[in-house]
C-alpha positions in Angstrom: 38.5 -9.7 -21.4 35.8 -8.9 -23.4 32.9 -11.3 -23.9 30.9 -11.5 -27.1 26.8 -11.0 -26.3 25.4 -14.7 -26.3 23.6 -15.0 -29.5 19.5 -15.8 -29.3 18.7 -19.6 -29.2 16.9 -20.6 -32.4 14.1 -22.6 -32.4 14.0 -22.9 -28.5 11.1 -23.8 -27.0 8.5 -20.7 -26.7 8.3 -19.1 -23.2 4.8 -17.5 -21.7 4.6 -13.8 -22.0 5.9 -12.1 -19.0 7.0 -15.7 -17.6 9.4 -15.6 -14.8 9.7 -12.1 -14.1 10.0 -11.6 -10.3 9.2 -9.3 -7.5 11.3 -6.3 -8.7 9.7 -6.0 -12.4 6.3 -7.0 -10.8 6.4 -3.7 -8.5 7.9 -1.9 -11.5 4.9 -2.6 -13.9 2.0 -2.0 -11.2 0.8 -3.1 -8.0 -1.1 -5.7 -9.2 1.4 -8.1 -10.4 3.7 -7.8 -7.4 2.1 -10.5 -5.5 2.4 -13.2 -7.9 5.9 -13.2 -8.1 7.3 -12.1 -4.4 9.1 -15.5 -3.1 6.9 -17.6 -1.2 9.0 -18.5 1.7 9.9 -15.4 3.9 13.2 -15.4 5.9 14.1 -13.2 8.8 17.3 -12.0 6.7 19.0 -13.7 4.0 22.2 -12.1 2.7 21.7 -13.3 -1.1 25.5 -11.7 -2.2 28.6 -10.9 -0.8 28.8 -11.1 2.9 32.5 -12.6 2.8 33.0 -10.3 6.1 31.7 -8.9 9.2 28.3 -10.9 9.2 26.2 -9.6 12.0 24.8 -11.6 14.7 22.2 -14.1 14.0 23.0 -13.2 10.2 22.8 -16.0 7.7 24.5 -16.3 4.2 22.7 -18.8 2.0 24.8 -18.1 -0.8 28.0 -16.4 0.3 28.7 -15.3 -3.4 31.7 -13.4 -3.8 32.8 -11.1 -6.8 34.8 -12.8 -9.2 37.8 -11.3 -11.6 40.6 -8.9 -11.0 39.9 -5.0 -10.8 40.6 -3.3 -14.1 39.8 -6.1 -16.1 35.9 -5.8 -16.6 33.9 -8.7 -18.3 32.1 -6.8 -20.9 28.9 -8.3 -22.5 29.0 -7.7 -26.2 27.5 -4.3 -27.2 25.9 -4.8 -30.1 22.7 -3.2 -32.3 19.8 -5.2 -31.4 19.4 -8.2 -33.3 22.7 -8.7 -34.5 24.7 -10.0 -31.2 27.7 -11.3 -33.3 28.5 -7.8 -34.4 30.0 -4.8 -32.1 28.1 -2.0 -31.7 29.3 1.5 -30.8 28.5 3.5 -27.5 27.3 6.9 -27.5 27.9 9.1 -24.8 26.6 12.7 -23.5 28.3 14.9 -21.5 26.7 16.2 -17.9 29.4 16.7 -15.7 32.8 16.3 -14.9 33.1 12.3 -15.2 35.0 12.1 -12.1 34.3 10.5 -8.7 32.5 13.0 -6.1 35.0 12.2 -3.7 38.4 10.7 -3.1 41.8 10.4 -5.4 40.5 7.7 -7.9 42.5 8.1 -11.1 41.5 7.4 -14.8 42.3 4.2 -16.5 45.0 4.2 -18.9 43.6 1.8 -21.4 40.2 3.0 -21.7 37.7 6.1 -21.1 34.9 4.0 -20.2 34.5 1.6 -17.0 33.0 -1.1 -19.4 34.1 -0.6 -22.6 31.3 -0.4 -25.5 28.5 -0.2 -22.5 26.5 2.9 -23.6 25.4 3.7 -20.0 29.1 3.0 -18.5 30.5 5.6 -16.0 34.2 6.7 -16.8 36.9 4.1 -15.9 38.6 4.9 -12.6 41.5 2.8 -10.8 42.0 1.8 -7.5 44.7 0.0 -6.3 44.2 -2.9 -4.4 45.0 -2.2 -0.3 44.6 1.4 -0.7 42.9 3.1 2.1 39.2 4.0 1.2 38.4 5.6 4.4 36.5 2.4 5.9 33.1 3.1 7.6 31.8 6.3 5.3 28.5 5.9 6.4 26.0 3.5 8.0 26.2 0.1 6.0 29.7 0.6 4.7 32.8 -0.4 5.8 36.3 -0.9 4.0 34.8 -4.1 3.0 31.3 -4.1 2.0 28.2 -1.8 1.2 25.0 -3.5 2.5 22.1 -3.1 0.4 18.6 -4.3 1.5 15.8 -6.0 -0.3 12.4 -6.1 1.7 9.7 -8.9 1.2 6.5 -7.6 1.9 3.5 -9.9 3.7 1.4 -10.1 1.1 -0.3 -14.2 0.8 0.5 -14.5 -2.7 -1.8 -17.7 -3.6 -4.3 -15.4 -2.6 -3.6 -12.8 -4.8 -2.6 -15.2 -7.7 -6.2 -16.1 -7.7 -7.7 -13.0 -8.0 -5.3 -11.5 -10.3 -6.6 -14.7 -12.6 -10.0 -14.3 -12.4 -9.5 -10.4 -13.4 -7.2 -11.5 -16.4 -9.7 -13.9 -17.7 -8.3 -15.8 -21.0 -5.1 -14.1 -20.6 -4.4 -15.7 -17.0 -2.0 -18.0 -18.6 0.0 -15.2 -19.4 0.5 -13.8 -16.0 4.0 -14.7 -14.6 5.3 -16.7 -11.7 9.1 -17.1 -10.8 10.8 -19.4 -8.9 12.6 -18.1 -5.4 15.5 -19.9 -6.0 16.2 -18.9 -9.9 15.4 -15.1 -8.7 18.0 -15.0 -5.9 20.5 -16.4 -8.4 19.9 -14.0 -10.8 20.4 -11.1 -8.7 23.4 -12.8 -7.3 24.7 -12.8 -10.5 24.2 -9.4 -11.6 25.6 -8.2 -8.1 28.6 -10.0 -8.8 28.7 -8.4 -12.7 28.8 -4.9 -11.5 31.3 -5.8 -8.4 33.3 -7.2 -11.1 33.3 -4.7 -13.4 32.4 -1.5 -11.9 34.8 0.5 -9.5 33.7 0.1 -6.0 37.2 0.9 -4.2 38.0 -2.0 -2.3 33.6 -2.8 -1.5 32.0 -5.3 -2.3 27.8 -5.3 -2.3 26.0 -7.5 0.1 22.6 -8.0 -1.0 20.2 -8.3 2.2 17.2 -10.0 1.7 14.4 -9.6 4.6 10.9 -10.2 5.5 9.4 -6.5 6.4 6.2 -5.9 8.1 4.7 -3.8 5.3 2.0 -4.6 2.9 2.8 -3.3 -0.4 -0.9 -3.4 -1.4 -1.5 -1.1 2.0 1.3 1.1 1.2 0.6 1.5 -2.8 -2.7 3.1 -1.8 -1.0 5.9 0.6 -1.9 3.5 3.7 0.1 1.5 5.9 2.6 3.8 7.0 3.2 2.6 10.6 4.3 -0.8 9.4 6.5 1.2 6.5 8.2 3.2 9.4 9.1 0.0 11.3 10.5 -1.6 8.3 12.4 1.4 7.9 13.6 1.8 11.3 14.9 -2.0 11.4 16.5 -1.4 8.1 18.5 1.6 9.7 18.9 0.4 13.1 19.2 -3.5 13.1 20.0 -4.3 9.5 22.6 -1.4 9.1 21.3 -0.8 5.4 23.0 2.0 3.4 20.6 1.6 0.8 17.5 -0.4 -0.2 16.4 -1.6 -3.9 12.9 -2.4 -2.9 11.6 1.1 -2.5 8.8 1.0 -4.6 6.0 2.8 -2.2 5.8 6.1 -1.4 5.5 5.3 2.2 8.3 3.0 2.5 10.7 5.3 0.6 9.5 8.0 2.8 9.9 6.2 5.8 13.4 5.6 4.7 14.3 8.9 3.6 13.5 10.0 7.4 16.2 7.5 8.8 18.5 8.8 6.0 18.7 5.6 4.2 19.0 5.8 0.6 16.2 4.3 -1.2 16.2 3.3 -4.8 12.3 2.3 -6.7 9.6 4.8 -6.0 7.3 4.6 -9.0 6.5 7.9 -10.7 7.0 10.4 -7.4 6.8 13.9 -8.6 9.5 16.2 -8.7 8.8 18.0 -5.5 8.5 14.5 -3.6 12.2 13.6 -4.8 13.6 17.4 -3.9 12.4 17.1 -0.6 13.8 14.1 0.0 17.1 14.6 -1.3 19.6 13.1 -1.3 18.1 9.8 -0.3 15.5 8.9 -2.6 16.1 8.0 -6.4 14.4 5.9 -9.1 15.2 4.2 -12.2 11.5 5.4 -13.3 10.8 8.8 -14.6 9.3 11.7 -12.0 5.6 12.1 -12.7 6.2 15.7 -13.2 8.8 15.7 -15.8 6.5 12.8 -17.6 3.3 14.9 -17.4 5.2 18.0 -18.8 6.7 15.5 -21.8 3.0 14.2 -22.3 1.3 17.6 -22.2 3.5 19.0 -25.1 3.2 15.7 -27.1 -0.4 16.5 -26.6 -0.4 20.1 -27.6 1.8 19.6 -30.7 1.0 16.0 -31.7 -2.8 14.9 -30.8 -4.7 18.4 -30.3 -5.9 20.2 -33.4 -6.2 17.0 -35.3 -9.0 14.7 -36.0 -9.3 11.2 -34.2 -7.7 9.5 -37.3 -6.2 6.4 -35.3 -9.9 5.4 -33.7 -11.8 2.8 -35.1 -15.1 2.8 -37.1 -17.8 5.5 -35.9 -15.1 7.3 -34.1 -12.1 8.2 -36.7 -11.9 11.4 -38.2 -14.1 12.9 -35.0 -12.8 16.0 -33.5 -10.8 14.6 -30.6 -12.3 14.4 -27.4 -9.6 13.6 -24.6 -10.0 11.5 -21.4 -7.1 11.2 -19.0 -7.0 8.0 -16.5 -4.6 8.4 -13.8 -5.0 6.8 -10.1 -6.0 9.0 -7.3 -3.4 8.9 -4.9 -2.4 12.3 -4.0 1.2 12.5 -5.9 -0.3 11.1 -9.1 -3.4 13.8 -9.0 -0.7 16.7 -8.4 1.3 15.3 -11.5 -1.9 15.2 -13.3 -2.6 18.6 -12.3 0.5 19.9 -13.6 0.2 18.8 -17.1 -3.5 19.4 -17.4 -2.9 23.1 -16.5 0.0 22.7 -19.4 -2.6 21.8 -21.9 -5.4 24.1 -20.7 -2.8 27.0 -21.0 -2.7 26.0 -24.6 -6.2 26.1 -25.3 -7.1 22.7 -24.7 -9.4 20.7 -22.7 -8.9 16.9 -21.1 -11.8 15.4 -18.8 -9.6 13.5 -16.0 -11.2 10.0 -14.7 -9.7 8.9 -11.6 -9.9 5.6 -10.2 -8.5 3.9 -6.9 -5.4 1.5 -7.0 -7.6 -1.4 -5.0 -7.5 -4.6 -6.7 -10.9 -5.7 -5.2 -12.6 -3.2 -6.8 -10.5 -2.8 -10.3 -13.2 -4.6 -12.4 -16.4 -2.5 -11.2 -14.3 0.5 -11.6 -13.2 -0.3 -15.4 -16.9 -1.2 -15.6 -17.9 2.3 -14.6 -15.2 4.2 -16.8 -16.1 2.1 -19.8 -19.6 3.5 -19.3 -18.6 7.0 -18.8 -16.0 7.4 -21.5 -18.3 6.2 -23.9 -21.4 8.2 -22.5 -19.2 11.2 -22.6 -17.8 10.7 -26.5 -14.3 10.2 -25.5 -12.6 9.6 -28.9 -8.9 9.5 -27.1 -7.6 7.9 -23.9 -4.2 9.0 -22.5 -3.4 6.1 -19.7 -1.6 7.1 -17.1 -2.6 4.1 -15.0 -1.4 0.5 -14.0 -1.2 -1.9 -16.7 -4.0 -4.2 -15.5 -6.9 -1.6 -15.6 -6.4 -1.2 -19.7 -6.7 -5.0 -19.8 -10.4 -4.5 -18.3 -11.3 -1.4 -19.6 -10.6 -2.6 -23.4 -12.5 -5.7 -23.0 -15.8 -3.6 -21.8 -15.0 -1.3 -24.9 -15.0 -4.5 -27.0 -18.1 -5.6 -25.9 -19.8 -2.4 -26.3 -18.1 -2.0 -30.4 -16.4 1.4 -29.3 -12.7 1.5 -30.5 -11.2 4.7 -29.5 -7.6 5.8 -29.8 -4.8 5.4 -27.1 -2.2 7.5 -26.2 0.6 5.1 -24.5 2.6 7.0 -22.0 5.3 4.7 -20.8 3.7 4.5 -17.1 3.5 0.9 -16.2 5.9 -0.3 -18.7 2.7 -0.2 -21.0 5.5 1.0 -23.9 7.2 -2.5 -23.9 5.6 -5.0 -26.4 5.2 -7.9 -24.0 2.8 -6.0 -22.4 1.2 -4.7 -25.6 0.8 -8.3 -26.7 -1.7 -8.7 -23.5 -4.3 -6.2 -24.9 -6.8 -7.1 -27.3 -5.4 -6.5 -30.5 -8.6 -5.1 -32.1 -8.3 -2.1 -29.6 -4.6 -1.8 -28.9 -3.9 -1.6 -33.1 -5.5 1.8 -32.3 -2.4 2.9 -29.7 0.2 5.2 -29.8 1.9 7.8 -28.1 5.4 8.1 -26.5 8.5 6.3 -24.8 11.6 7.1 -23.0 13.0 3.8 -23.5 15.1 2.7 -26.7 14.3 0.0 -28.8 13.7 -3.5 -27.7 16.3 -6.0 -27.5 15.9 -10.0 -27.9 15.6 -11.3 -24.7 18.7 -13.7 -24.6 20.8 -10.6 -26.8 20.4 -8.0 -24.3 23.1 -6.2 -22.0 21.6 -7.8 -19.0 21.2 -11.2 -20.2 25.0 -11.5 -21.4 25.7 -9.5 -18.0 24.1 -12.6 -15.6 25.8 -14.9 -18.4 29.1 -13.7 -18.3 29.3 -14.2 -14.3 27.1 -17.8 -14.3 27.3 -19.0 -17.9 25.3 -22.5 -16.7 22.1 -20.6 -15.3 19.7 -18.9 -17.4 18.7 -15.6 -15.9 15.1 -15.0 -15.4 12.9 -13.5 -18.3 12.5 -10.1 -17.6 16.4 -9.9 -16.2 16.9 -6.2 -17.7 14.3 -4.4 -15.1 17.0 -5.7 -12.3 20.1 -4.8 -14.4 18.7 -1.3 -14.9 17.6 -0.9 -11.1 21.2 -2.2 -10.1 22.6 -0.1 -12.9 21.2 3.0 -11.2 23.0 1.6 -7.9 26.5 0.4 -9.4 26.6 3.9 -10.9 26.0 6.0 -8.1 28.6 3.9 -5.9 31.3 4.5 -8.4 31.0 7.9 -9.0 30.6 8.7 -5.4 34.3 7.8 -4.7 35.4 6.0 -2.2 34.1 8.5 0.4 30.7 6.7 0.1 27.8 8.7 1.7 24.4 9.3 0.2 25.5 13.1 -0.6 28.7 11.9 -2.7 26.2 9.3 -4.2 24.0 12.0 -5.1 27.1 14.3 -6.4 28.6 11.4 -8.2 25.1 11.0 -10.1 25.1 14.6 -11.0 28.7 14.2 -12.5 28.0 11.1 -14.3 28.3 11.8 -18.2 25.3 9.6 -19.0 25.0 7.7 -22.5 21.9 6.5 -24.9 21.1 2.9 -25.2 18.0 0.5 -24.9 16.9 2.0 -21.9 16.8 5.7 -23.7 18.9 8.6 -22.9 20.3 8.7 -19.3 22.0 11.6 -17.2 21.2 13.3 -13.6 21.2 16.9 -14.2 20.4 19.3 -11.3 16.7 18.7 -9.8 16.4 15.3 -11.4 16.3 12.0 -9.4 15.6 9.6 -12.2 17.9 9.1 -15.2 15.5 9.7 -18.6 16.2 12.8 -20.6 14.5 12.5 -23.7 11.6 10.5 -25.4 10.7 9.2 -28.7 7.0 8.2 -30.5 5.7 5.0 -30.6 2.7 3.2 -32.6 1.4 -0.4 -32.1 1.8 -2.8 -34.8 -0.8 -5.9 -34.4 1.2 -7.5 -37.2 4.9 -6.9 -36.1 6.9 -9.8 -34.4 8.4 -8.6 -31.5 12.3 -8.6 -31.3 12.2 -8.9 -27.9 10.3 -12.2 -27.5 9.4 -13.6 -31.1 5.8 -13.2 -30.7 3.0 -11.3 -32.7 2.4 -7.8 -32.0 5.3 -5.1 -31.1 5.6 -1.1 -31.2 7.1 0.7 -34.0 9.0 4.2 -34.2 11.2 5.8 -36.1 13.4 6.1 -33.3 13.8 10.0 -33.4 14.3 11.5 -30.2 13.1 14.3 -28.7 14.3 16.4 -25.5 11.6 18.3 -23.7 10.4 21.4 -25.7 11.8 19.9 -28.7 9.0 17.9 -30.2 7.6 18.7 -33.5 4.2 20.2 -34.5 2.2 17.8 -36.8 0.0 14.9 -36.7 0.8 12.0 -34.3 2.2 8.4 -35.5 1.9 9.2 -39.3 3.4 5.6 -40.3 0.4 4.2 -38.3 -2.0 6.2 -40.4 -0.4 5.1 -43.3 -0.8 1.4 -42.3 -4.4 1.9 -41.7 -5.1 3.5 -45.1 -3.8 0.4 -46.8 -5.7 -2.3 -44.8 -8.5 -4.1 -46.6 -11.9 -2.6 -45.8 -13.1 -5.3 -44.6 -10.7 -5.2 -41.4 -11.2 -1.5 -41.2 -15.1 -2.4 -40.6 -14.2 -4.7 -38.1 -12.1 -2.8 -36.2 
């Protein structure tokens, strides 16, 4: 059976920008937003979905959700081009492996090539007769019936952090998201059911276990809190019997899980070397910062250096570019920044580094200092490899100083999404351009993720930002299917290596050797303050010619020429007040 993607509701009441994102998205975009979204009532352990057999002693199951549907008959969200939900689209796949499970004897489907027809990221279709022996307990947290997947809740007091973030955000505070625990859990349950119903897990179901940890995300994000992270990882492995964890956002927790041989998904922008040292246990739906730094360096060398600062505002526009890079002072991020800087310097160019500490309590003061120093140094062009809150603070300082530099967007912290760009002062952000590894945005109520959740639970409105949760689980589900019935962290890894990949709204995906994140190319973007975002219908959006470039293939020439043409068409009064 195939379901059409739901049409976007016209005339519906507007929703706050970023409203209702939930903890997974918050940690994805930056440490500063997570605490606004973490559920306020901590539980020792809650089985959010699955859990129909073999519950551990003392384990509770509030929802007890079970997958629906018949194996081999997936419910498919209608795949369409953005903005045309009634018209079926066409999937694009790229060969990057055998397309077969890493182990076992699953057979190709007779009726279709893809597991989910029309889905650009779908793995190849595999059948598994009901009742066939899948090997049973192939690894910790895996039985013949289920796969236990963990989601750790940290210890933060969200009310204090909500107040602090609200103070920092100032007039944008009413756009900071808040989600309900019930909606978050129900959306996650529905996504789990969707993947159970449509992907091939060889007779098993996902048992999603939400549990209260001892670790602090805010300690761990700056490299501290290792003792509590270790304790949590030991509990996840030894007591909760978890196969994989999809909340491993921080380096200490992901490190600790790897030592316990628990598969982790979510580490934010770790280096290629970091992932290699923890293989096959660590994976992420975010780019590794080594590959990202190499891409940024190539983009800067070919599209930015050697050309005047023509994207800047009055007083800076046309000057010889003087480039400043902003990045956190964490060792991993510094290592990746060093990689990019060496590549830039090898081409005869120069970049000045401005480091800062991921510390919410001092972020405002740090923004003051960075803004003052950048202006004093005559920086024309700012490369943003930071969390998304720092630019919000930084550009307000520049506006107060009537200073309008260029901003090079790198995609870090989801700053390449329109909903985040809309938070920034448009008089500053109109000078933003750069690169993005994701694809064209889809309307929030006409996306693959929205349709997937709705296909399982038509009467529930998925949380705003369901797409992020969907792609986290998509990475997990793809590895589970491609691993075959003999599921272990190694077969999960082998399976992702064999995954054929594809191109869609989340960019171009595959997992060739020595990669642990899916992204394989990028496109050029620029900000248009007058454009209306297809995602939420609000003013301000990124534009792109949507040409995608693999590493080494970026063309030489002035960056974002269409934005420069738009500047040239602006009335003189607007240019003077840039």
